[in-house]
N, CA, C and O atoms as a printed pandas DataFrame, in Angstrom:
     atom_number atom_name residue_name chain_id  residue_number  x_coord  y_coord  z_coord
0              1         N          UNK        A               1  -35.107 -120.473 -310.643
1              2        CA          UNK        A               1  -35.629 -120.945 -309.986
2              3         C          UNK        A               1  -36.466 -119.121 -308.960
3              4         O          UNK        A               1  -37.529 -119.038 -308.345
4              5         N          UNK        A               2  -35.061 -117.674 -309.296
5              6        CA          UNK        A               2  -35.492 -117.255 -309.092
6              7         C          UNK        A               2  -36.630 -116.854 -309.823
7              8         O          UNK        A               2  -37.660 -116.555 -309.218
8              9         N          UNK        A               3  -36.556 -116.809 -311.194
9             10        CA          UNK        A               3  -37.910 -116.118 -312.060
10            11         C          UNK        A               3  -39.509 -117.317 -310.929
11            12         O          UNK        A               3  -40.558 -116.907 -310.432
12            13         N          UNK        A               4  -38.973 -118.614 -310.959
13            14        CA          UNK        A               4  -40.271 -119.278 -310.593
14            15         C          UNK        A               4  -41.394 -118.867 -309.687
15            16         O          UNK        A               4  -42.624 -118.811 -309.703
16            17         N          UNK        A               5  -40.143 -118.544 -308.697
17            18        CA          UNK        A               5  -40.387 -117.861 -307.261
18            19         C          UNK        A               5  -41.403 -116.303 -307.661
19            20         O          UNK        A               5  -42.392 -116.029 -306.981
20            21         N          UNK        A               6  -41.016 -115.552 -308.666
21            22        CA          UNK        A               6  -41.406 -114.131 -308.829
22            23         C          UNK        A               6  -42.664 -114.270 -309.557
23            24         O          UNK        A               6  -43.565 -113.462 -309.332
24            25         N          UNK        A               7  -42.865 -115.466 -310.639
25            26        CA          UNK        A               7  -43.720 -115.599 -310.959
26            27         C          UNK        A               7  -44.999 -116.084 -309.896
27            28         O          UNK        A               7  -46.038 -115.490 -309.605
28            29         N          UNK        A               8  -44.550 -117.212 -309.516
29            30        CA          UNK        A               8  -46.215 -117.643 -308.727
30            31         C          UNK        A               8  -46.138 -116.352 -307.322
31            32         O          UNK        A               8  -46.785 -116.724 -306.343
32            33         N          UNK        A               9  -45.703 -115.478 -307.215
33            34        CA          UNK        A               9  -45.912 -114.257 -306.522
34            35         C          UNK        A               9  -46.961 -113.211 -307.299
35            36         O          UNK        A               9  -48.090 -112.865 -306.952
36            37         N          UNK        A              10  -46.115 -112.803 -308.576
37            38        CA          UNK        A              10  -47.120 -112.155 -309.437
38            39         C          UNK        A              10  -48.519 -112.623 -308.893
39            40         O          UNK        A              10  -49.458 -112.090 -308.302
40            41         N          UNK        A              11  -48.087 -114.385 -309.569
41            42        CA          UNK        A              11  -50.518 -114.990 -309.426
42            43         C          UNK        A              11  -50.913 -114.870 -308.157
43            44         O          UNK        A              11  -52.098 -115.039 -307.871
44            45         N          UNK        A              12  -50.047 -114.583 -307.282
45            46        CA          UNK        A              12  -50.418 -114.453 -306.152
46            47         C          UNK        A              12  -51.115 -113.344 -305.883
47            48         O          UNK        A              12  -52.099 -113.514 -305.162
48            49         N          UNK        A              13  -50.828 -111.945 -306.359
49            50        CA          UNK        A              13  -51.475 -110.347 -306.127
50            51         C          UNK        A              13  -52.625 -111.216 -307.443
51            52         O          UNK        A              13  -53.755 -111.681 -307.295
52            53         N          UNK        A              14  -51.948 -111.166 -308.379
53            54        CA          UNK        A              14  -53.453 -111.207 -309.128
54            55         C          UNK        A              14  -54.653 -111.874 -308.827
55            56         O          UNK        A              14  -55.720 -111.412 -309.234
56            57         N          UNK        A              15  -54.583 -113.343 -307.880
57            58        CA          UNK        A              15  -55.173 -114.133 -307.703
58            59         C          UNK        A              15  -56.292 -112.526 -307.077
59            60         O          UNK        A              15  -57.296 -111.965 -307.515
60            61         N          UNK        A              16  -54.948 -112.233 -305.306
61            62        CA          UNK        A              16  -56.181 -111.296 -304.787
62            63         C          UNK        A              16  -57.094 -110.813 -305.405
63            64         O          UNK        A              16  -58.308 -111.009 -305.338
64            65         N          UNK        A              17  -56.158 -109.803 -306.364
65            66        CA          UNK        A              17  -56.331 -108.638 -306.723
66            67         C          UNK        A              17  -58.554 -109.053 -307.501
67            68         O          UNK        A              17  -59.546 -108.327 -307.435
68            69         N          UNK        A              18  -58.383 -110.427 -308.078
69            70        CA          UNK        A              18  -59.239 -110.444 -308.651
70            71         C          UNK        A              18  -60.667 -110.600 -307.272
71            72         O          UNK        A              18  -61.729 -109.977 -307.288
72            73         N          UNK        A              19  -60.228 -111.575 -306.252
73            74        CA          UNK        A              19  -60.656 -111.558 -305.468
74            75         C          UNK        A              19  -61.289 -110.838 -304.478
75            76         O          UNK        A              19  -62.087 -111.413 -303.738
76            77         N          UNK        A              20  -60.997 -109.405 -304.331
77            78        CA          UNK        A              20  -61.263 -107.639 -304.475
78            79         C          UNK        A              20  -62.411 -107.865 -305.011
79            80         O          UNK        A              20  -63.558 -108.038 -304.598
80            81         N          UNK        A              21  -61.752 -107.825 -306.275
81            82        CA          UNK        A              21  -62.915 -107.453 -307.087
82            83         C          UNK        A              21  -64.736 -108.370 -307.734
83            84         O          UNK        A              21  -65.558 -108.314 -308.649
84            85         N          UNK        A              22  -64.512 -108.923 -306.769
85            86        CA          UNK        A              22  -65.160 -109.981 -307.488
86            87         C          UNK        A              22  -65.995 -109.915 -305.388
87            88         O          UNK        A              22  -67.149 -109.987 -304.966
88            89         N          UNK        A              23  -65.400 -109.845 -305.088
89            90        CA          UNK        A              23  -66.116 -109.206 -303.551
90            91         C          UNK        A              23  -66.821 -108.111 -303.905
91            92         O          UNK        A              23  -68.003 -108.367 -304.134
92            93         N          UNK        A              24  -66.425 -106.673 -304.064
93            94        CA          UNK        A              24  -66.044 -105.749 -304.369
94            95         C          UNK        A              24  -68.057 -105.983 -305.613
95            96         O          UNK        A              24  -68.869 -105.086 -305.388
96            97         N          UNK        A              25  -68.474 -107.008 -306.587
97            98        CA          UNK        A              25  -69.042 -106.552 -307.346
98            99         C          UNK        A              25  -70.052 -107.358 -306.209
99           100         O          UNK        A              25  -70.996 -106.607 -305.965
100          101         N          UNK        A              26  -70.128 -108.262 -305.665
101          102        CA          UNK        A              26  -70.972 -109.283 -305.399
102          103         C          UNK        A              26  -71.673 -107.647 -304.439
103          104         O          UNK        A              26  -72.560 -106.955 -304.939
104          105         N          UNK        A              27  -71.118 -107.378 -303.250
105          106        CA          UNK        A              27  -71.782 -106.038 -302.727
106          107         C          UNK        A              27  -72.544 -104.813 -303.408
107          108         O          UNK        A              27  -73.462 -104.068 -303.067
108          109         N          UNK        A              28  -71.682 -104.965 -304.594
109          110        CA          UNK        A              28  -72.439 -103.788 -305.367
110          111         C          UNK        A              28  -74.025 -104.534 -305.425
111          112         O          UNK        A              28  -75.068 -104.127 -304.915
112          113         N          UNK        A              29  -73.728 -106.014 -306.405
113          114        CA          UNK        A              29  -74.999 -106.273 -306.965
114          115         C          UNK        A              29  -75.698 -106.530 -305.802
115          116         O          UNK        A              29  -76.703 -107.191 -306.065
116          117         N          UNK        A              30  -75.549 -106.198 -304.213
117          118        CA          UNK        A              30  -76.899 -107.101 -303.275
118          119         C          UNK        A              30  -77.343 -105.621 -303.009
119          120         O          UNK        A              30  -78.480 -105.335 -302.633
120          121         N          UNK        A              31  -76.267 -104.630 -303.254
121          122        CA          UNK        A              31  -76.747 -103.411 -302.504
122          123         C          UNK        A              31  -77.795 -102.571 -303.605
123          124         O          UNK        A              31  -78.365 -101.501 -303.392
124          125         N          UNK        A              32  -77.853 -103.486 -304.938
125          126        CA          UNK        A              32  -78.157 -102.519 -306.015
126          127         C          UNK        A              32  -79.406 -102.790 -306.262
127          128         O          UNK        A              32  -80.241 -101.967 -306.636
128          129         N          UNK        A              33  -79.701 -104.680 -305.941
129          130        CA          UNK        A              33  -80.703 -105.222 -305.825
130          131         C          UNK        A              33  -81.592 -104.515 -304.199
131          132         O          UNK        A              33  -82.503 -103.695 -304.309
132          133         N          UNK        A              34  -81.360 -104.757 -303.546
133          134        CA          UNK        A              34  -81.490 -104.351 -302.041
134          135         C          UNK        A              34  -82.635 -102.954 -302.501
135          136         O          UNK        A              34  -83.866 -102.954 -302.511
136          137         N          UNK        A              35  -81.498 -101.661 -302.909
137          138        CA          UNK        A              35  -82.274 -100.606 -303.097
138          139         C          UNK        A              35  -83.472 -100.110 -304.311
139          140         O          UNK        A              35  -84.214  -99.151 -304.520
140          141         N          UNK        A              36  -83.056 -101.672 -305.048
141          142        CA          UNK        A              36  -84.350 -101.022 -306.422
142          143         C          UNK        A              36  -85.510 -102.003 -305.499
143          144         O          UNK        A              36  -86.708 -101.724 -305.528
144          145         N          UNK        A              37  -85.070 -102.952 -304.845
145          146        CA          UNK        A              37  -86.514 -103.428 -304.227
146          147         C          UNK        A              37  -86.702 -102.090 -303.607
147          148         O          UNK        A              37  -87.601 -101.422 -304.118
148          149         N          UNK        A              38  -86.007 -101.513 -302.550
149          150        CA          UNK        A              38  -87.043 -100.412 -301.822
150          151         C          UNK        A              38  -87.250  -99.239 -302.241
151          152         O          UNK        A              38  -87.417  -98.383 -301.372
152          153         N          UNK        A              39  -87.298  -98.877 -303.486
153          154        CA          UNK        A              39  -87.772  -98.059 -304.676
154          155         C          UNK        A              39  -89.195  -98.497 -305.143
155          156         O          UNK        A              39  -90.259  -97.878 -305.141
156          157         N          UNK        A              40  -88.988  -99.319 -305.404
157          158        CA          UNK        A              40  -90.346  -99.799 -305.939
158          159         C          UNK        A              40  -91.941  -99.733 -304.891
159          160         O          UNK        A              40  -93.007 -100.130 -305.363
C-alpha cells in the first residue's frame, strides 16, 4: 500500500515538472515568434 502511494506521488511530481516545462517552452516560443516579427 505504501509503495503505491509513493509511486502515485512520484507520478504527480513528474506531471508537474512536465507541465512546467511545457509552459516555459510555449512562453519561449511565443517570445521567439514576436521578437522574430519585431526584428524583421
